[in-house]
Steps between C-alpha positions, in 0.01 A plus 500: 500500500854367482803470279495664160148656528593667831826638357317624192233670711765666720685635197177631348411672826846659515471607138162661554630683807791637295258594223286702743813663641607594147156649432529706818847616392361603163227702669747670734808541281402512133564840342459513123716807453782365713484166322531672162789705637680184615427334166647795310818473709525132415447565128772767513751228598492273193853365544445403863165340420644312202779370723243396763294320235810318374605389849140400580491289183837350596343374823269272299787389275690389811201301628461332163872416496484347850191300401673361190800400710274316743313306230830413334360383166592608146208738463542843342543787746219685318251248641586595859530869419161528337338279765620737773375805308164336424468415868554866585248606235228259616548594865421861403183393318346237727353581844702214650854387432494233229831594342675197647243274333587666168871433560429135579279455193749658261792293632295179501434549126870459425639164383643288778334692785224333704225685683650397837840637400346830392304530826805414709726750325256791527424419864871488586560833326210644697652366822827673414313823431317476832821427689685796347209742538433384855865539592526848350176607667604377845846657470341829397249493783779451750720766338234767448233417759711318763243223502503128426157389364455164674145449370608578144790257531264231623259571213786482251614167645145363473472624140834345410393174662177506302685551170740218588204274580348579161829413330524165678141378511308663213696292250676164545828651618671298770670708768827309476511551125425870543771534764756331275406735216534810718839386626613453143356824362602732784844349555809713445541815296214416266250499786650815648468674161135396477415632847708811435309572180166483683631727776644746248169509314323641804776756552453609137125539543560769763628733227147610411397626843847652544465723193131585548536575872783738419280682244218526755735645761584195710875440482563132569824315547544178303430294811183695576374455143569126519313468827198704384475288185553168680240576768251611234545195278480272804165659580363391163441153639169654609415632151124526438496724191684491165866579546449545873320834460443641846716251689812623320432868571406436862814300586743721308357824639526359853858385440606840365350680799708276727800649318389852587295597195172691551187303415410717199836448328516135602157440347594683178824301466314173554232583240750614237731204559211259463380678187847461349498127576155461345618668180814287492304177550253583222777604260701185576195276470394662171852455358508130594155433355591687182803281433355176642131527418428135578572575866173693523297179467703347780442805723126488432491130581675550834273793586191294419616209716578728793157664475330159499680407824352796687 
């Protein structure tokens, strides 16, 4: 076994290991009464939760804005916005991440956009996400655990190299042409604004765990919330269940315990944070499909194609 099959098998093995760890955590730490108590404390903070939901939604707006800037074509912002939200929605429905395929398909349907351009743009945005998340995770591990994860850095470099290879070779995209485009797109303040928007989006996403952890009894600084969220989302590369059920809780609970939280509270915060994100993704997806009902056929088509590949 080599190449893509080996990488896929390794990720599945890691995902299953995290799933078993999450099941063990559930057996050891789940307390129905305590969970309801934590939930009641969250519900009693409607203003804080509304603010967290707004900032969380803003994170996807920023990613859509950066994506539109990268593509650089006169296409309505709503196309990028709804594609990002549909991607989130589908990733919380399907057992594997196919949200990027949905983003590619929706963009490729627009006039003047080829399939190769759609693939390239989504892959580059994903590379930016990986770079920001990887950087935040490594900085946090050094700051809070006094440890530099060399193996994780190597794995991230391999993953980034794989994505870059897909960009260059899956479609007829010459490397020199791609390099010229990147130099043009990322040059000057425009490129800095694009990268800054992606970075800011991941800072915004930390608002959810910040508010919920506080309600559960785990006071986190902004930096700690950012690290816990970044490490958790990075771990979803090994997703084996819809929305990363199991892998999300395992990684976030572990991260919170590294910050001094007891396992029971860390587990509760992880479960409730993930539940919030599930609800948000379904609400956002339902809203998009209500206003753009034709998108549902596109989503079904992508899902069917991805299932046929496996």
